[in-house]
FINU-319471 format. One line per field, with one value per residue (C-alpha): residue number from 1; residue in three letters; x, y negated, z. Coordinates in steps of 0.1 Angstrom, whole numbers, plus 5000, padded with zeros to 4 digits. Layout:
BEGIN
miza <- c(NUM / ...)
mise <- c(ala / ...)
c1 <- c(X / ...)
c2 <- c(Y / ...)
c3 <- c(Z / ...)
This chain:
BEGIN
miza <- c(1 / 2 / 3 / 4 / 5 / 6 / 7 / 8 / 9 / 10 / 11 / 12 / 13 / 14 / 15 / 16 / 17 / 18 / 19 / 20 / 21 / 22 / 23 / 24 / 25 / 26 / 27 / 28 / 29 / 30 / 31 / 32 / 33 / 34 / 35 / 36 / 37 / 38 / 39 / 40 / 41 / 42 / 43 / 44 / 45 / 46 / 47 / 48 / 49 / 50 / 51 / 52 / 53 / 54 / 55 / 56 / 57 / 58 / 59 / 60 / 61 / 62 / 63 / 64 / 65 / 66 / 67 / 68 / 69 / 70 / 71 / 72 / 73 / 74 / 75 / 76 / 77 / 78 / 79 / 80 / 81 / 82 / 83 / 84 / 85 / 86 / 87 / 88 / 89 / 90 / 91 / 92 / 93 / 94 / 95 / 96 / 97 / 98 / 99 / 100 / 101 / 102 / 103 / 104 / 105 / 106 / 107 / 108 / 109 / 110 / 111 / 112 / 113 / 114 / 115 / 116 / 117 / 118 / 119 / 120 / 121 / 122 / 123 / 124 / 125 / 126 / 127 / 128 / 129 / 130 / 131 / 132 / 133 / 134 / 135 / 136 / 137 / 138 / 139 / 140 / 141 / 142 / 143 / 144 / 145 / 146 / 147 / 148 / 149 / 150 / 151 / 152 / 153 / 154 / 155 / 156 / 157 / 158 / 159 / 160 / 161 / 162 / 163 / 164 / 165 / 166 / 167 / 168 / 169 / 170 / 171 / 172 / 173 / 174 / 175 / 176 / 177 / 178 / 179 / 180 / 181 / 182 / 183 / 184 / 185 / 186 / 187 / 188 / 189 / 190 / 191 / 192 / 193 / 194 / 195 / 196 / 197 / 198 / 199 / 200 / 201 / 202 / 203 / 204 / 205 / 206 / 207 / 208 / 209 / 210 / 211 / 212 / 213 / 214 / 215 / 216 / 217 / 218 / 219 / 220 / 221 / 222 / 223 / 224 / 225 / 226 / 227 / 228 / 229 / 230 / 231 / 232 / 233 / 234 / 235 / 236 / 237 / 238 / 239 / 240 / 241 / 242 / 243 / 244 / 245 / 246 / 247 / 248 / 249 / 250 / 251 / 252 / 253 / 254 / 255 / 256 / 257 / 258 / 259 / 260 / 261 / 262 / 263 / 264 / 265 / 266 / 267 / 268 / 269 / 270 / 271 / 272 / 273 / 274 / 275 / 276 / 277 / 278 / 279 / 280 / 281 / 282 / 283 / 284 / 285 / 286 / 287 / 288 / 289 / 290 / 291 / 292 / 293 / 294 / 295 / 296 / 297 / 298 / 299 / 300 / 301 / 302 / 303 / 304 / 305 / 306 / 307 / 308 / 309 / 310 / 311 / 312 / 313 / 314 / 315 / 316 / 317 / 318 / 319 / 320 / 321 / 322 / 323 / 324 / 325)
mise <- c(met / gln / thr / lys / val / ile / ala / val / ser / leu / leu / ile / ile / ser / leu / ser / leu / ala / gly / cys / thr / thr / pro / asn / glu / glu / phe / glu / thr / ser / glu / ser / asn / ser / arg / ile / ile / glu / leu / glu / ser / ser / gln / gln / glu / leu / val / ile / glu / leu / thr / glu / leu / gln / gln / thr / asn / glu / asn / leu / leu / ala / ser / ile / ser / met / leu / glu / ser / ser / tyr / gln / gly / glu / phe / glu / leu / ala / tyr / asn / ala / ile / asn / ala / ser / ile / glu / glu / leu / glu / ser / val / his / ser / ser / asn / ile / gln / asn / leu / ser / gly / thr / ile / glu / asn / leu / ser / gln / ala / ile / ala / asp / leu / gln / asn / thr / ile / ala / glu / leu / glu / his / asn / met / glu / his / leu / arg / ala / ile / asn / asp / phe / ser / tyr / met / asn / phe / lys / gly / ala / gln / leu / phe / ser / met / asn / glu / ile / leu / pro / gly / ser / ile / trp / asn / phe / ala / asp / leu / ser / asn / ala / ser / phe / gly / tyr / thr / asp / leu / ser / asn / ala / ser / leu / ile / ser / ala / asn / leu / gly / gly / ala / phe / gly / gly / leu / ala / thr / phe / his / asn / thr / asp / phe / ser / gly / ala / ser / met / tyr / asn / gly / ile / trp / arg / gln / ser / asp / phe / thr / asn / ala / lys / phe / val / asn / thr / asn / leu / arg / tyr / thr / asn / phe / glu / trp / ser / asp / leu / ser / gly / ala / asp / leu / ser / gly / ala / ala / ile / tyr / gly / gly / ser / asp / trp / ile / gly / val / asn / leu / thr / asn / ala / asn / leu / ser / asn / ala / leu / leu / tyr / asp / ile / asp / leu / arg / asn / ala / asp / leu / thr / gly / ala / asp / leu / thr / gly / ala / arg / leu / thr / tyr / leu / asn / pro / ser / tyr / gly / ala / ala / asp / leu / thr / gly / val / ile / trp / thr / asn / ala / ile / cys / pro / asp / gly / ile / ala / ala / ser / leu / val / gly / asp / thr / cys / leu / asn / asn / leu / glu / leu / ile / glu)
c1 <- c(8360 / 8396 / 8388 / 8368 / 8392 / 8418 / 8394 / 8384 / 8422 / 8432 / 8399 / 8413 / 8448 / 8429 / 8410 / 8443 / 8459 / 8432 / 8437 / 8471 / 8472 / 8479 / 8465 / 8490 / 8488 / 8451 / 8453 / 8475 / 8453 / 8420 / 8445 / 8452 / 8419 / 8407 / 8435 / 8419 / 8389 / 8399 / 8419 / 8389 / 8363 / 8391 / 8393 / 8352 / 8354 / 8383 / 8363 / 8329 / 8349 / 8362 / 8331 / 8316 / 8346 / 8340 / 8307 / 8318 / 8340 / 8313 / 8291 / 8317 / 8325 / 8290 / 8287 / 8317 / 8309 / 8271 / 8288 / 8312 / 8281 / 8265 / 8292 / 8305 / 8270 / 8267 / 8306 / 8299 / 8269 / 8290 / 8319 / 8296 / 8279 / 8316 / 8322 / 8292 / 8294 / 8338 / 8318 / 8291 / 8320 / 8344 / 8315 / 8302 / 8335 / 8359 / 8351 / 8356 / 8389 / 8398 / 8391 / 8411 / 8442 / 8435 / 8436 / 8465 / 8485 / 8474 / 8488 / 8520 / 8527 / 8512 / 8537 / 8568 / 8554 / 8555 / 8588 / 8604 / 8587 / 8604 / 8638 / 8637 / 8620 / 8648 / 8676 / 8658 / 8662 / 8697 / 8703 / 8682 / 8699 / 8734 / 8719 / 8705 / 8734 / 8751 / 8773 / 8805 / 8793 / 8798 / 8762 / 8773 / 8746 / 8731 / 8693 / 8674 / 8640 / 8605 / 8633 / 8607 / 8614 / 8648 / 8651 / 8630 / 8649 / 8678 / 8712 / 8733 / 8755 / 8784 / 8774 / 8784 / 8750 / 8758 / 8735 / 8718 / 8680 / 8652 / 8623 / 8591 / 8612 / 8605 / 8633 / 8609 / 8628 / 8662 / 8695 / 8718 / 8733 / 8767 / 8758 / 8764 / 8733 / 8745 / 8728 / 8703 / 8667 / 8639 / 8610 / 8578 / 8596 / 8586 / 8608 / 8588 / 8610 / 8643 / 8677 / 8698 / 8719 / 8746 / 8744 / 8751 / 8720 / 8731 / 8715 / 8690 / 8658 / 8632 / 8599 / 8565 / 8580 / 8570 / 8597 / 8571 / 8588 / 8622 / 8655 / 8676 / 8697 / 8729 / 8720 / 8734 / 8704 / 8717 / 8700 / 8678 / 8640 / 8615 / 8585 / 8545 / 8569 / 8556 / 8580 / 8551 / 8573 / 8603 / 8638 / 8650 / 8672 / 8704 / 8701 / 8717 / 8686 / 8700 / 8709 / 8681 / 8666 / 8626 / 8605 / 8569 / 8542 / 8562 / 8542 / 8564 / 8537 / 8553 / 8585 / 8620 / 8634 / 8658 / 8691 / 8683 / 8700 / 8668 / 8679 / 8674 / 8649 / 8616 / 8592 / 8559 / 8525 / 8544 / 8526 / 8546 / 8519 / 8531 / 8567 / 8595 / 8615 / 8636 / 8673 / 8663 / 8678 / 8652 / 8673 / 8702 / 8736 / 8757 / 8751 / 8757 / 8719 / 8687 / 8661 / 8639 / 8605 / 8576 / 8550 / 8516 / 8531 / 8511 / 8525 / 8496 / 8510 / 8548 / 8575 / 8592 / 8632 / 8633 / 8613 / 8579 / 8549 / 8534 / 8500 / 8508 / 8513 / 8484 / 8496 / 8527 / 8566 / 8568 / 8575 / 8597 / 8622 / 8654 / 8669 / 8678 / 8720)
c2 <- c(5322 / 5320 / 5290 / 5307 / 5334 / 5307 / 5290 / 5319 / 5325 / 5290 / 5296 / 5328 / 5310 / 5284 / 5305 / 5324 / 5292 / 5282 / 5312 / 5312 / 5276 / 5272 / 5253 / 5222 / 5221 / 5221 / 5187 / 5170 / 5171 / 5165 / 5128 / 5122 / 5123 / 5100 / 5076 / 5076 / 5072 / 5041 / 5022 / 5031 / 5011 / 4982 / 4982 / 4979 / 4950 / 4933 / 4938 / 4924 / 4891 / 4883 / 4889 / 4864 / 4841 / 4845 / 4836 / 4804 / 4792 / 4792 / 4774 / 4751 / 4743 / 4746 / 4717 / 4695 / 4696 / 4681 / 4661 / 4647 / 4646 / 4621 / 4604 / 4601 / 4588 / 4559 / 4550 / 4546 / 4527 / 4504 / 4501 / 4490 / 4465 / 4450 / 4448 / 4433 / 4405 / 4396 / 4395 / 4375 / 4349 / 4351 / 4338 / 4312 / 4297 / 4308 / 4269 / 4249 / 4272 / 4262 / 4224 / 4232 / 4241 / 4207 / 4190 / 4205 / 4197 / 4157 / 4159 / 4173 / 4153 / 4119 / 4130 / 4130 / 4097 / 4086 / 4099 / 4085 / 4049 / 4049 / 4060 / 4027 / 4006 / 4014 / 4005 / 3975 / 3969 / 3975 / 3950 / 3919 / 3925 / 3922 / 3894 / 3877 / 3883 / 3850 / 3861 / 3842 / 3813 / 3778 / 3760 / 3730 / 3699 / 3722 / 3711 / 3741 / 3728 / 3749 / 3779 / 3806 / 3831 / 3840 / 3831 / 3854 / 3885 / 3872 / 3875 / 3845 / 3859 / 3840 / 3818 / 3779 / 3761 / 3731 / 3702 / 3721 / 3712 / 3738 / 3720 / 3743 / 3768 / 3808 / 3823 / 3850 / 3884 / 3872 / 3877 / 3842 / 3864 / 3838 / 3814 / 3778 / 3761 / 3730 / 3695 / 3712 / 3707 / 3731 / 3712 / 3724 / 3761 / 3795 / 3821 / 3846 / 3878 / 3860 / 3870 / 3840 / 3866 / 3844 / 3814 / 3779 / 3757 / 3727 / 3691 / 3708 / 3694 / 3727 / 3711 / 3728 / 3756 / 3792 / 3811 / 3844 / 3872 / 3860 / 3863 / 3839 / 3863 / 3843 / 3818 / 3780 / 3758 / 3725 / 3691 / 3707 / 3697 / 3723 / 3700 / 3718 / 3750 / 3786 / 3809 / 3833 / 3867 / 3856 / 3863 / 3838 / 3859 / 3846 / 3818 / 3781 / 3755 / 3729 / 3695 / 3669 / 3694 / 3686 / 3719 / 3698 / 3719 / 3750 / 3781 / 3806 / 3830 / 3866 / 3848 / 3870 / 3837 / 3861 / 3846 / 3813 / 3783 / 3763 / 3730 / 3698 / 3709 / 3691 / 3717 / 3693 / 3713 / 3741 / 3776 / 3803 / 3827 / 3867 / 3849 / 3867 / 3839 / 3863 / 3854 / 3822 / 3783 / 3760 / 3734 / 3720 / 3735 / 3704 / 3664 / 3662 / 3679 / 3672 / 3699 / 3711 / 3692 / 3714 / 3689 / 3709 / 3743 / 3772 / 3800 / 3827 / 3858 / 3849 / 3863 / 3835 / 3828 / 3846 / 3878 / 3872 / 3877 / 3840 / 3860 / 3861 / 3824 / 3811 / 3817 / 3789 / 3793 / 3757 / 3772 / 3800 / 3785 / 3788 / 3825 / 3848 / 3852)
c3 <- c(5384 / 5387 / 5403 / 5432 / 5438 / 5445 / 5469 / 5488 / 5491 / 5505 / 5530 / 5544 / 5550 / 5572 / 5589 / 5599 / 5608 / 5633 / 5650 / 5652 / 5671 / 5706 / 5736 / 5736 / 5698 / 5702 / 5729 / 5707 / 5676 / 5702 / 5712 / 5678 / 5668 / 5697 / 5688 / 5657 / 5666 / 5683 / 5659 / 5631 / 5656 / 5661 / 5625 / 5617 / 5645 / 5631 / 5596 / 5612 / 5628 / 5595 / 5574 / 5603 / 5597 / 5562 / 5562 / 5586 / 5563 / 5531 / 5553 / 5560 / 5522 / 5513 / 5541 / 5525 / 5494 / 5500 / 5522 / 5490 / 5472 / 5489 / 5494 / 5462 / 5451 / 5481 / 5468 / 5435 / 5440 / 5468 / 5439 / 5411 / 5429 / 5439 / 5405 / 5394 / 5424 / 5414 / 5379 / 5387 / 5407 / 5378 / 5357 / 5379 / 5388 / 5355 / 5345 / 5378 / 5380 / 5346 / 5354 / 5389 / 5366 / 5346 / 5377 / 5390 / 5355 / 5353 / 5390 / 5383 / 5360 / 5373 / 5401 / 5373 / 5360 / 5395 / 5403 / 5374 / 5381 / 5413 / 5399 / 5373 / 5400 / 5423 / 5393 / 5387 / 5425 / 5425 / 5392 / 5404 / 5438 / 5417 / 5401 / 5434 / 5456 / 5463 / 5494 / 5502 / 5472 / 5476 / 5474 / 5494 / 5484 / 5465 / 5454 / 5453 / 5455 / 5448 / 5430 / 5437 / 5408 / 5418 / 5459 / 5475 / 5488 / 5474 / 5498 / 5507 / 5535 / 5545 / 5518 / 5521 / 5521 / 5540 / 5532 / 5507 / 5500 / 5497 / 5503 / 5489 / 5482 / 5493 / 5504 / 5521 / 5528 / 5522 / 5537 / 5553 / 5579 / 5593 / 5566 / 5567 / 5565 / 5586 / 5575 / 5554 / 5544 / 5547 / 5546 / 5542 / 5524 / 5534 / 5551 / 5560 / 5576 / 5564 / 5585 / 5591 / 5623 / 5633 / 5610 / 5614 / 5609 / 5632 / 5620 / 5599 / 5592 / 5590 / 5592 / 5588 / 5576 / 5576 / 5597 / 5604 / 5618 / 5609 / 5631 / 5644 / 5666 / 5681 / 5655 / 5661 / 5661 / 5677 / 5671 / 5649 / 5636 / 5635 / 5644 / 5640 / 5621 / 5625 / 5639 / 5650 / 5658 / 5652 / 5671 / 5686 / 5711 / 5719 / 5702 / 5710 / 5706 / 5726 / 5722 / 5716 / 5694 / 5681 / 5683 / 5684 / 5683 / 5670 / 5667 / 5689 / 5693 / 5705 / 5697 / 5713 / 5733 / 5757 / 5765 / 5743 / 5752 / 5755 / 5778 / 5766 / 5738 / 5730 / 5731 / 5737 / 5727 / 5716 / 5722 / 5739 / 5735 / 5747 / 5739 / 5763 / 5773 / 5799 / 5808 / 5789 / 5804 / 5799 / 5828 / 5821 / 5831 / 5836 / 5831 / 5795 / 5790 / 5803 / 5812 / 5784 / 5778 / 5783 / 5787 / 5770 / 5763 / 5763 / 5782 / 5782 / 5786 / 5780 / 5802 / 5822 / 5820 / 5855 / 5845 / 5861 / 5838 / 5833 / 5839 / 5869 / 5883 / 5866 / 5828 / 5834 / 5837 / 5851 / 5883 / 5874 / 5850 / 5869 / 5862 / 5897 / 5893)
């Protein structure tokens, strides 16, 4: 009952107040109501827009979830397939890999053994060189027949070997630089790749011996006998071979005779195929010596003393012996 009394009182007061409002107050109230209505309308629009955005996000999340689910399955399948392939390859090639590893280890060991062998050989070579080094020694008149076990590769630089005998001896790859071999005998011997550069071999007899690829650079070969010896590929550049030397039938194929002194030498039936005689002298320089005897010499592809190729002048140097000073 008391509540009803209070409500009736409030109603009377409200009606009284409503009757007391001015026109300005009524206008302001109307404008406020319009503003409120606009705000409420904007709020409703925002709510609608937010609702739509939320729905769009939910749709996107659903799509992403679906894609993740789909690709996760495909990724797992691919991953499993790759692992299976790797396991299969490892299974198939594991034995090959083990064999290859073993081969590599064997090769490494072989290389190490080879290096040790090379080092040992080098040591032995140095020791052998020390044993076979006869430089500056006096072997005048020595009899060195058939001493093939110790002489190949030996060193005789500046040694005195005058009147020594080397018959049937193998002195291949030896060094006789500036040695004295005057009057020595070396018939039927082997001097393959031997170095006689600067040596004195005058009056020596070296018939029917093998001097292939030997070196006679600036060597004294006056009055020597090399009948039917093989000097193919030899280097006789600057050598002095004049003074009645007997070189009948010598094989000088591809030899280097540039600037050599060859006058008064018997070269009958010698083979000078491919030899280089550039600057060589085969004609006499003074009345004491005559021209070289070139009867039957083979000049194929040789280079004549005047520098002309024999192939350009009928494969002979007989007309091209004079040097062009």
